[in-house]
N, CA and C of each residue as an Amber inpcrd file, in Angstrom:
protein
   561
   5.1790000  27.0570000  80.9150000   5.4540000  25.7140000  81.4230000
   6.9670000  25.5270000  81.5400000   7.3940000  25.1000000  82.6940000
   8.8180000  24.8850000  82.9210000   9.2970000  23.6330000  82.2090000
  10.5100000  23.7280000  81.7010000  11.1410000  22.5770000  81.0710000
  11.7460000  21.6910000  82.1570000  11.7200000  20.3820000  81.9290000
  12.3250000  19.4740000  82.8960000  13.8460000  19.6060000  82.8230000
  14.4810000  19.6490000  83.9940000  15.9340000  19.7670000  84.0860000
  16.4830000  18.6380000  84.9420000  17.7750000  18.3900000  84.7910000
  18.4570000  17.4080000  85.6280000  18.2590000  17.7820000  87.0970000
  18.0240000  16.7780000  87.9080000  17.7090000  17.0020000  89.3130000
  18.8200000  17.6660000  90.1140000  20.0710000  17.5010000  89.7070000
  21.1800000  18.0300000  90.5010000  21.2350000  19.5480000  90.5400000
  20.6010000  20.2250000  89.5830000  20.7330000  21.6890000  89.4980000
  19.5480000  22.4370000  90.0810000  18.5070000  21.7360000  90.4400000
  17.2610000  22.4060000  90.8250000  17.3710000  23.1850000  92.1260000
  16.7660000  24.3700000  92.1370000  16.6510000  25.1370000  93.3600000
  17.6420000  26.2650000  93.5330000  18.5870000  26.4030000  92.6230000
  19.5540000  27.4970000  92.7110000  19.6840000  28.1210000  91.3240000
  19.4230000  29.4040000  91.2350000  19.4140000  30.0800000  89.9280000
  20.7560000  29.9810000  89.2160000  21.8640000  30.1150000  89.9550000
  23.1940000  30.0180000  89.3470000  23.4320000  28.6110000  88.8020000
  23.0860000  27.6120000  89.5920000  23.2200000  26.2160000  89.1690000
  22.3820000  25.9400000  87.9290000  21.1320000  26.4110000  87.9480000
  20.2350000  26.1610000  86.8230000  20.7280000  26.8640000  85.5550000
  21.2330000  28.0810000  85.6930000  21.7620000  28.7960000  84.5200000
  22.9800000  28.0660000  83.9550000  23.8540000  27.5870000  84.8380000
  25.0180000  26.8110000  84.3940000  24.5550000  25.5590000  83.6560000
  23.6090000  24.8390000  84.2410000  23.0610000  23.6340000  83.6100000
  22.4640000  23.9470000  82.2400000  21.6500000  24.9940000  82.1850000
  20.9170000  25.3150000  80.9590000  21.8120000  25.8250000  79.8340000
  22.8920000  26.5080000  80.1830000  23.6840000  27.2050000  79.1720000
  25.0800000  26.6570000  78.9270000  25.6140000  25.8440000  79.8390000
  26.9990000  25.4080000  79.6870000  27.2090000  23.9030000  79.8450000
  26.6570000  23.3230000  80.8930000  26.9980000  21.9620000  81.2540000
  26.6510000  20.9770000  80.1390000  27.6500000  20.2560000  79.6930000
  27.4390000  19.2480000  78.6700000  27.5260000  19.7550000  77.2460000
  27.6500000  21.0510000  77.0720000  27.7980000  21.6120000  75.7300000
  29.2160000  21.3130000  75.2420000  29.3730000  20.6520000  74.1040000
  30.7200000  20.2930000  73.6430000  31.6300000  21.5130000  73.4670000
  32.7720000  21.4650000  74.1450000  33.7630000  22.5400000  74.1220000
  34.9940000  22.0440000  73.3710000  35.3970000  22.8020000  72.3600000
  36.5950000  22.4620000  71.5900000  37.6760000  23.5390000  71.7210000
  37.3320000  24.6530000  72.3490000  38.2450000  25.7750000  72.5160000
  39.2250000  25.5020000  73.6590000  40.5240000  25.5570000  73.3670000
  41.5320000  25.2420000  74.3800000  41.4470000  26.1400000  75.6050000
  41.2010000  27.4180000  75.4080000  41.1390000  28.3290000  76.5540000
  40.0100000  27.9390000  77.5000000  38.8550000  27.6110000  76.9560000
  37.7240000  27.2110000  77.7900000  37.9490000  25.8260000  78.4030000
  38.5840000  24.9450000  77.6670000  38.9230000  23.6320000  78.2310000
  39.8490000  23.7930000  79.4360000  40.8180000  24.7040000  79.3290000
  41.7200000  24.9300000  80.4570000  40.9590000  25.5100000  81.6440000
  40.0630000  26.4450000  81.3850000  39.2550000  27.0120000  82.4720000
  38.5170000  25.9170000  83.2240000  37.8470000  25.0360000  82.4870000
  37.1110000  23.9600000  83.1440000  38.0460000  22.9940000  83.8680000
  39.1980000  22.7410000  83.3080000  40.1620000  21.8730000  83.9780000
  40.5840000  22.4820000  85.3160000  40.8690000  23.7680000  85.3230000
  41.2380000  24.4540000  86.5680000  40.0910000  24.3850000  87.5690000
  38.8990000  24.7410000  87.1360000  37.7600000  24.7480000  88.0460000
  37.4740000  23.3560000  88.6080000  37.5650000  22.3410000  87.7690000
  37.3240000  20.9780000  88.2540000  38.3940000  20.5320000  89.2460000
  39.6460000  20.9350000  89.0340000  40.6810000  20.5360000  89.9960000
  40.4470000  21.2200000  91.3390000  39.9830000  22.4600000  91.3200000
  39.6790000  23.1380000  92.5850000  38.4350000  22.5520000  93.2380000
  37.5500000  21.9960000  92.4390000  36.3180000  21.4240000  92.9750000
  36.5680000  20.1430000  93.7580000  37.6480000  19.4470000  93.4910000
  37.9260000  18.1620000  94.1550000  37.7330000  18.3010000  95.6660000
  36.8090000  17.5130000  96.1930000  36.5280000  17.5170000  97.6220000
  35.5180000  18.5750000  98.0480000  35.0370000  19.3810000  97.1130000
  34.0760000  20.4360000  97.4130000  32.8540000  20.2830000  96.5150000
  31.8490000  21.0970000  96.7540000  30.6700000  21.0590000  95.8860000
  30.8980000  21.9660000  94.6800000  30.2810000  21.6080000  93.5730000
  30.4330000  22.3890000  92.3510000  29.8200000  23.7850000  92.5190000
  28.7480000  23.8870000  93.2930000  28.1290000  25.1980000  93.4800000
  29.1020000  26.1520000  94.1740000  29.9340000  25.6390000  95.0590000
  30.9540000  26.4720000  95.7190000  31.8810000  27.0700000  94.6790000
  32.2900000  26.2640000  93.7160000  33.1900000  26.7280000  92.6640000
  32.4710000  27.7190000  91.7510000  31.2390000  27.4200000  91.3790000
  30.4890000  28.3280000  90.5080000  30.3340000  29.7120000  91.1460000
  30.0720000  29.7330000  92.4310000  29.9030000  31.0150000  93.1190000
  31.1980000  31.8140000  93.1460000  32.3290000  31.1440000  93.0570000
  33.6250000  31.8110000  93.0900000  34.2640000  31.9290000  91.7000000
  33.5470000  31.5230000  90.6820000  34.1130000  31.4640000  89.3330000
  34.6840000  32.8020000  88.8660000  33.9460000  33.8830000  89.0750000
  34.4420000  35.1930000  88.6470000  35.6810000  35.5950000  89.4340000
  35.7140000  35.2360000  90.7050000  36.9100000  35.5060000  91.5160000
  38.1060000  34.7260000  90.9780000  37.8770000  33.4710000  90.6200000
  38.9380000  32.6600000  90.0150000  39.4210000  33.3050000  88.7150000
  38.4620000  33.7530000  87.9250000  38.7870000  34.3610000  86.6320000
  39.7060000  35.5750000  86.8220000  39.3920000  36.4090000  87.7900000
  40.2260000  37.5910000  88.0680000  41.5790000  37.1830000  88.6350000
  41.5750000  36.2860000  89.5970000  42.8100000  35.8840000  90.2780000
  43.7860000  35.1950000  89.3300000  43.2600000  34.3940000  88.4010000
  44.0940000  33.6130000  87.4880000  44.1270000  34.2050000  86.0710000
  44.1620000  35.5180000  85.9870000  44.3460000  36.1910000  84.6960000
  43.4430000  35.6380000  83.6030000  42.1530000  35.5230000  83.9340000
  41.1640000  35.0420000  82.9640000  41.5060000  33.6410000  82.4340000
  42.1330000  32.8470000  83.2940000  42.5260000  31.4690000  82.9710000
  43.4720000  31.3940000  81.7750000  44.2730000  32.4150000  81.5930000
  45.2580000  32.4350000  80.5150000  46.4150000  31.5090000  80.8910000
  46.4080000  30.3200000  80.3260000  47.4020000  29.3110000  80.7160000
  48.8250000  29.7550000  80.4030000  48.9940000  30.5980000  79.3840000
  50.3440000  31.0880000  79.0700000  50.8850000  31.9710000  80.2050000
  50.0200000  32.8120000  80.7520000  50.4180000  33.6520000  81.8830000
  50.5950000  32.8030000  83.1420000  49.6490000  31.9200000  83.3800000
  49.6890000  31.0960000  84.5890000  50.9700000  30.2620000  84.6310000
  51.4100000  29.7840000  83.4840000  52.6340000  28.9650000  83.4200000
  53.8620000  29.7340000  83.8820000  53.7820000  31.0660000  83.8700000
  54.9340000  31.8930000  84.2600000  54.8460000  32.3930000  85.7060000
  53.7930000  32.0220000  86.4090000  53.6410000  32.4910000  87.7850000
  54.8470000  32.0900000  88.6230000  55.3210000  33.0610000  89.3610000
  56.4350000  32.8200000  90.2700000  55.9060000  32.8260000  91.7040000
  56.8010000  32.6200000  92.6410000  56.4050000  32.4410000  94.0400000
  55.6180000  33.6310000  94.5910000  55.9540000  34.8540000  94.2170000
  55.2240000  36.0060000  94.7500000  53.7630000  35.9850000  94.3030000
  53.5020000  35.5930000  93.0590000  52.1210000  35.5010000  92.5630000
  51.3870000  34.3670000  93.2760000  52.0680000  33.2520000  93.4750000
  51.4510000  32.1200000  94.1900000  51.0640000  32.5470000  95.6050000
  51.9420000  33.2690000  96.2670000  51.6410000  33.7340000  97.6280000
  50.4640000  34.7160000  97.6240000  50.3810000  35.5510000  96.6160000
  49.2470000  36.4730000  96.4930000  47.9480000  35.6820000  96.3390000
  47.9780000  34.6500000  95.5150000  46.7930000  33.8060000  95.3220000
  46.3860000  33.1240000  96.6260000  47.3630000  32.6900000  97.3850000
  47.0730000  31.9950000  98.6430000  46.4710000  32.9260000  99.6990000
  46.5530000  34.2280000  99.4690000  45.9470000  35.2070000 100.3800000
  44.5880000  35.7030000  99.8650000  44.1790000  35.2600000  98.6830000
  42.9590000  35.7450000  98.0470000  41.7410000  34.9890000  98.5880000
  40.9780000  35.6550000  99.4410000  39.8070000  35.0250000 100.0600000
  38.6890000  34.7420000  99.0540000  38.7830000  35.2750000  97.8510000
  37.7530000  35.0650000  96.8420000  37.8330000  33.7270000  96.1360000
  38.9440000  33.0240000  96.3110000  39.1150000  31.7150000  95.6780000
  39.2990000  30.6480000  96.7560000  39.5030000  29.4300000  96.3370000
  39.8440000  28.3490000  97.2480000  41.3540000  28.4310000  97.4610000
  41.7680000  28.6830000  98.6790000  43.1850000  28.9290000  98.9500000
  43.8960000  27.6440000  99.3670000  43.8500000  26.6780000  98.5120000
  44.5210000  25.4100000  98.7510000  45.8880000  25.4640000  98.0700000
  46.9240000  25.3950000  98.8710000  48.2910000  25.5360000  98.3590000
  48.6050000  24.5260000  97.2650000  48.2110000  23.2840000  97.4640000
  48.5170000  22.2460000  96.4740000  47.7660000  22.4830000  95.1640000
  46.5240000  22.9340000  95.2650000  45.7300000  23.1820000  94.0610000
  46.2190000  24.4170000  93.3120000  46.6230000  25.4460000  94.0330000
  47.1640000  26.6360000  93.3790000  48.4440000  26.2720000  92.6340000
  49.3320000  25.5550000  93.2980000  50.5850000  25.1460000  92.6520000
  50.3190000  24.1890000  91.4880000  49.3260000  23.3210000  91.6460000
  48.9710000  22.3970000  90.5650000  48.4730000  23.1590000  89.3420000
  47.7810000  24.2610000  89.5430000  47.2940000  25.0610000  88.4190000
  48.4560000  25.5760000  87.5820000  49.5230000  25.9850000  88.2410000
  50.7080000  26.4720000  87.5210000  51.3660000  25.3180000  86.7690000
  51.5730000  24.1990000  87.4350000  52.2180000  23.0700000  86.7440000
  51.3040000  22.4840000  85.6680000  49.9940000  22.5260000  85.8880000
  49.0680000  22.0400000  84.8660000  49.0790000  22.9340000  83.6310000
  49.2940000  24.2380000  83.8180000  49.3990000  25.1460000  82.6640000
  50.6070000  24.7660000  81.8080000  51.6980000  24.4320000  82.4620000
  52.8980000  24.0030000  81.7260000  52.6380000  22.6860000  80.9910000
  52.0210000  21.7330000  81.6870000  51.7150000  20.4380000  81.0700000
  50.7210000  20.6080000  79.9210000  49.7670000  21.5090000  80.0840000
  48.7610000  21.8010000  79.0700000  49.4350000  22.2490000  77.7710000
  50.4100000  23.1500000  77.8980000  51.1040000  23.6580000  76.7110000
  51.9700000  22.5730000  76.0630000  52.5030000  21.6660000  76.8380000
  53.2650000  20.5510000  76.2670000  52.3440000  19.6520000  75.4500000
  51.1400000  19.4240000  75.9550000  50.1590000  18.6350000  75.2020000
  49.8020000  19.3660000  73.9080000  49.6230000  20.6730000  73.9790000
  49.3370000  21.4500000  72.7630000  50.4630000  21.2930000  71.7400000
  51.6850000  21.3430000  72.2090000  52.8250000  21.1990000  71.2980000
  52.8180000  19.8370000  70.6130000  52.4610000  18.8140000  71.3770000
  52.4770000  17.4560000  70.8260000  51.2940000  17.1710000  69.9150000
  50.1080000  17.6820000  70.2650000  48.8780000  17.3260000  69.5440000
  48.2830000  18.4830000  68.7300000  48.9530000  19.6130000  68.6820000
  48.4970000  20.8390000  68.0260000  47.4420000  21.5800000  68.8300000
  46.6800000  20.8750000  69.6470000  45.7410000  21.5240000  70.5660000
  45.4170000  20.5390000  71.6920000  45.0350000  21.0930000  72.8280000
  44.5810000  20.2410000  73.9230000  43.2680000  19.5870000  73.5330000
  42.4600000  20.3090000  72.7860000  41.1780000  19.7890000  72.3290000
  41.3620000  18.5000000  71.5190000  42.2870000  18.5150000  70.5780000
  42.5470000  17.3170000  69.7700000  42.9370000  16.1450000  70.6630000
  43.7830000  16.4300000  71.6330000  44.2390000  15.3870000  72.5720000
  43.0680000  14.8170000  73.3660000  42.3340000  15.6790000  74.0680000
  41.3230000  15.2010000  75.0060000  40.1280000  14.5790000  74.2840000
  39.7220000  15.1720000  73.1700000  38.6020000  14.6100000  72.4130000
  38.9920000  13.3120000  71.7050000  40.2780000  13.0720000  71.5230000
  40.7320000  11.8260000  70.9260000  40.3580000  10.5970000  71.7500000
  40.1350000  10.7920000  73.0410000  39.7650000   9.6700000  73.9060000
  38.3590000   9.1580000  73.6130000  37.5540000   9.9590000  72.8910000
  36.1980000   9.5370000  72.5120000  36.0190000   9.6320000  70.9970000
  37.1040000   9.4830000  70.2490000  37.0650000   9.5550000  68.7870000
  36.4040000  10.8310000  68.2790000  36.5870000  11.9150000  69.0200000
  36.1640000  13.2640000  68.6290000  34.6570000  13.4390000  68.5110000
  33.9000000  12.5800000  69.1830000  32.4410000  12.7060000  69.1980000
  31.9410000  12.4620000  70.6180000  31.0000000  13.2910000  71.0860000
  30.5000000  13.1150000  72.4490000  29.8660000  11.7450000  72.6610000
  30.0660000  11.2100000  73.8400000  29.3800000   9.9850000  74.2500000
  28.0440000  10.3910000  74.8600000  27.0010000   9.6610000  74.5450000
  25.6720000  10.0010000  75.0550000  25.1650000   8.8550000  75.9170000
  25.0640000   9.1210000  77.2100000  24.5710000   8.1070000  78.1370000
  23.0590000   8.1910000  78.2590000  22.4840000   7.1900000  78.8640000
  21.0340000   7.1180000  79.0450000  20.7210000   7.0820000  80.5340000
  20.8990000   8.2230000  81.1740000  20.7220000   8.3080000  82.6190000
  19.3190000   8.8100000  82.9290000  18.5830000   8.0230000  83.6860000
  17.2310000   8.4280000  84.0670000  17.2520000   9.3530000  85.2760000
  18.1700000   9.0930000  86.2200000  18.3030000   9.9000000  87.4220000
  19.7890000  10.1260000  87.6690000  20.1730000  11.3850000  87.8080000
  21.5980000  11.7070000  87.9580000  22.2490000  10.9450000  89.1050000
  21.4720000  10.5850000  90.1220000  22.0230000   9.8690000  91.2750000
  22.5460000   8.4830000  90.8860000  22.0780000   7.9670000  89.7530000
  22.5090000   6.6480000  89.2750000  23.5930000   6.7340000  88.2090000
  24.0410000   7.9410000  87.9060000  25.0880000   8.1160000  86.9040000
  26.4470000   7.7120000  87.4610000  27.3810000   7.3980000  86.5690000
  28.7090000   6.9790000  87.0260000  29.5330000   8.1670000  87.5380000
  30.4520000   7.8790000  88.4350000  31.4030000   8.8950000  88.9060000
  32.7060000   8.7970000  88.1160000  32.9460000   7.6100000  87.5650000
  34.1170000   7.3640000  86.7250000  33.7240000   6.3420000  85.6580000
  34.5440000   6.2660000  84.6150000  34.3580000   5.2530000  83.5790000
  35.7400000   4.7660000  83.1510000  35.7630000   3.7610000  82.3180000
  37.0430000   3.2770000  81.7950000  37.7630000   4.3870000  81.0250000
  36.9980000   5.2340000  80.3440000  37.6170000   6.3270000  79.5840000
  38.1850000   7.3870000  80.5280000  37.4510000   7.7380000  81.5770000
  37.9940000   8.7210000  82.5240000  39.2090000   8.1450000  83.2450000
  39.1860000   6.8410000  83.4950000  40.3650000   6.1840000  84.0910000
  41.5770000   6.3280000  83.1760000  41.3710000   6.0500000  81.8890000
  42.4720000   6.1120000  80.9160000  42.9790000   7.5470000  80.7370000
  42.0540000   8.5060000  80.6410000  42.4460000   9.8990000  80.4760000
  43.1790000  10.3900000  81.7170000  42.6700000  10.0520000  82.8820000
  43.3180000  10.4280000  84.1390000  44.7480000   9.8970000  84.1960000
  44.8950000   8.6450000  83.8730000  46.2250000   8.0110000  83.9020000
  47.1730000   8.7060000  82.9280000  46.6730000   9.0280000  81.7510000
  47.5180000   9.6710000  80.7460000  47.8710000  11.1030000  81.1490000
  46.9040000  11.8330000  81.7020000  47.1810000  13.1880000  82.1630000
  48.2540000  13.1770000  83.2530000  48.1280000  12.2530000  84.1860000
  49.1210000  12.1490000  85.2690000  50.5000000  11.8340000  84.7010000
  50.5370000  10.9440000  83.7200000  51.8060000  10.5920000  83.0720000
  52.4430000  11.8230000  82.4300000  51.5970000  12.7520000  82.0010000
  52.0710000  13.9690000  81.3350000  52.3490000  15.1050000  82.3290000
  52.2290000  14.8100000  83.6240000  52.5910000  15.7890000  84.6460000
  51.4460000  16.5760000  85.2490000  50.2060000  16.2870000  84.8690000
  49.0640000  16.9850000  85.4550000  48.8170000  16.4860000  86.8770000
  48.3000000  17.3860000  87.7120000  47.9940000  17.0630000  89.0980000
  46.5230000  17.3280000  89.3860000  45.9920000  16.6540000  90.4060000
  44.5830000  16.7540000  90.7810000  43.6780000  16.3540000  89.6240000
  44.0670000  15.2980000  88.9420000  43.2890000  14.8110000  87.8040000
  42.9630000  13.3240000  87.9820000  42.4570000  12.9980000  89.1710000
  41.9750000  11.6390000  89.3880000  40.7870000  11.3590000  88.4910000
  40.4090000  10.1200000  88.3970000  39.3460000   9.7240000  87.4680000
  38.0210000  10.4310000  87.7430000  37.6810000  10.6680000  89.0060000
  36.4220000  11.3510000  89.3160000  36.4530000  12.7980000  88.8430000
  37.5680000  13.4880000  89.0720000  37.7270000  14.8660000  88.5940000
  37.6720000  14.8930000  87.0650000  38.3550000  13.9560000  86.4430000
  38.3840000  13.8990000  84.9820000  36.9890000  13.6180000  84.4220000
  36.2370000  12.7330000  85.0780000  34.8880000  12.4510000  84.5750000
  34.0010000  13.6880000  84.6990000  34.1140000  14.4190000  85.8030000
  33.3410000  15.6580000  85.9660000  33.7310000  16.6690000  84.8780000
  35.0180000  16.7340000  84.5700000  35.4960000  17.5900000  83.4790000
  34.8690000  17.1440000  82.1530000  34.8770000  15.8470000  81.8880000
  34.2990000  15.3160000  80.6500000  32.8160000  15.6770000  80.5380000
  32.0930000  15.6100000  81.6550000  30.6800000  15.9890000  81.6580000
  30.5250000  17.4870000  81.3760000  31.3220000  18.2860000  82.0520000
  31.1920000  19.7420000  81.9420000  31.4250000  20.2260000  80.5210000
  32.4170000  19.6410000  79.8310000  32.7870000  20.1190000  78.4910000
  32.1620000  19.2930000  77.3730000  31.1910000  18.4700000  77.7190000
  30.4160000  17.7740000  76.7020000  31.0850000  16.5850000  76.0480000
  32.1980000  16.1330000  76.5860000  32.8160000  14.9190000  76.0510000
  31.8720000  13.7460000  76.2980000  31.1350000  13.8420000  77.3820000
  30.0800000  12.8760000  77.6690000  28.8090000  13.6610000  77.9990000
  27.6900000  13.2180000  77.4670000  26.3920000  13.8450000  77.7360000
  25.7100000  13.0280000  78.8200000  25.7280000  13.5580000  80.0400000
  25.0740000  12.8900000  81.1590000  23.8260000  13.6210000  81.6260000
  23.2310000  14.4130000  80.7270000  21.9260000  14.9760000  81.0710000
  20.9480000  13.8160000  81.2330000  20.0330000  13.9550000  82.1850000
  19.0020000  12.9370000  82.3410000  18.1950000  12.8540000  81.0430000
  17.7380000  11.6590000  80.7100000  17.0950000  11.4640000  79.4020000
  15.8200000  12.2930000  79.2130000  15.1780000  12.6970000  80.3120000
  13.9870000  13.5350000  80.1480000  14.2850000  15.0150000  80.3740000
  15.5540000  15.3690000  80.4830000  15.9700000  16.7650000  80.5940000
  15.8820000  17.4220000  79.2170000  15.4320000  18.6550000  79.1880000
  15.2790000  19.3390000  77.8950000  16.6140000  19.4940000  77.1590000
  17.7510000  19.4600000  77.8780000  19.0620000  19.6050000  77.2470000
  19.5890000  18.3000000  76.6710000  19.0220000  17.1710000  77.0300000
  19.5450000  15.8670000  76.6240000  19.7320000  15.7650000  75.1090000
  18.7500000  16.1870000  74.3680000  18.8460000  16.1000000  72.9040000
  19.3660000  17.3710000  72.2550000  19.5970000  18.4200000  73.0540000
  20.0760000  19.6860000  72.5110000  21.6040000  19.7710000  72.4560000
  22.2810000  19.0170000  73.3020000  23.7570000  19.1130000  73.3350000
  24.4020000  17.9660000  72.5780000
């Protein structure tokens, strides 16, 4: 018997595996938080499945999302990335990834970890919503608005409230699994 899943992931094995194994699972590891931040910024204006299909390409192109390495990227590396057909070759997003790596490390210096900083917006405990149908879920909240504003103040780019809310969902800061989804009570 199949378990009920959130409606947004149905019909694609990659989407369903992501939903079942990652989406909404609380992430406290800075390296993984940075990976999701990068992927969500590239997703802006595109579908998430597009990003998931290119995730391994992103991982290779961006040195396994090593923010310390990415922060040192110079123009020749940026130009190489802009020629890489395996990723989204958006000049502004590629450059934002480099500047976001620098901003990420500044946040780590101030808060000891990015995790401490970002989870502080929800008092270090996931928020659990009661969504019956994903189509009725919010695209932004007051918390994503506040986090977005603070990230921008700290020099992050491509971190509008909608991108930030998607990031919050992906890393389990907010649990937006549908209430009858088998993952709702597991994450």
